[in-house]
Structure formats: C-alpha cells, structure tokens
N, C-alpha and C positions, 0 to 999 in steps of 0.2 A: 849698680847691677840692674840690668833690664829684665822686665817681666817676660816670661815665656810666651811665645805666640800660641794662640789656640790652634788645635789640630782641626783642620777642615775635613769633614766627612763627605765623600762623594759617592752617590749611588749611580752605578753604570748599568743601564738597561739596554741589552743588545742580544739578538739571537745568534750572532756570529761568535762562537766560543773564542777563537783566536784573537779577534779584535778586543772583545770584552776583557779577556785575561791579560793581554798585553797592555792595554790602557790602565788596568788596575795595578799591574806591576810597576809601570812607569810612574804613576801617581804616588805609589808607595815609596819609591826611591826618592821622591821629592818631598816626602814628609806628610803626605795626605793619608787619611784613612780611606780606603776604597772598599766598598761592598758591591756585590754584583747580583744581577737578576737576568735570567735568560729569556724572560717573557714579560708582557704587560701584567699578566695575572700574578706572576711571582713578585713583580715590583709592588703591586698593591698589597700583597701579603706581607712583604718586608716592611712596608710603611706602617703596618700595625705594630711593629716591634722596634723599628729603627727610626731615627729622626735625622736624616742627612741634611747637610747645609746646601748641597747642590745635587741635582739629578741630571745626568747626561742620558738622554732618551733617544733611541733609534726610532725613526719615523716608520720605516719599512720593516715590519716584523710579521711573521705568520701569526694567525689567531688574532688577538687584540693588537691592532697596530699602535704606533706611538701616539697618534693624535687622539685616539679613543682612550688610551692610557692616561694621557695628559688631562683630558676632560674629567676622567674619574678622580685623578689626583686632586684637581681643583674642587670637585664636589666634596671630597672627603676632608681636604685640608684647605679651606678657602684662605686667601690672604687676609691678614689682620690689620 
C-alpha cells in the first residue's frame, strides 16, 4: 500500500476575479488546495493565517503591485 501524496496548497493572488476563480477551480479539480486573494494587501493578510506551499502572484495589480507584494512576502517570510 502506498502512502498518500501530501496536498499542495496554492495561494493565487490576482485582481481579475474570473482568472483567479477559474485557476482555483482547475487546481481543485486536480487535487490541490487553492486559496485566493484579490490584492497584494489581502495576500499579506492571508499569509498571517495560511502557509501555502506555492504562491501564484500577478505582477500587474492596482494598489500594491505584484513586485511590491513579493518584496514584502520575502521581508516577512525570508527563505530558511
């Protein structure tokens, strides 16, 4: 009997509702856990509660763009 594969959690950050929701749905169909954020600010708030394995981050967003969001993620959660 083989061990169950761990579920990979993906955080999708995009200000386009349709893209974000469609990608989350498609990942869910393939067995991933998908959580979503509509902005860089919301992403940073979620990272206080959630610990995703992967972050898919849109670069062009209103308000805090993806590059600034990435910089703040690195400041908050530096690689170990």
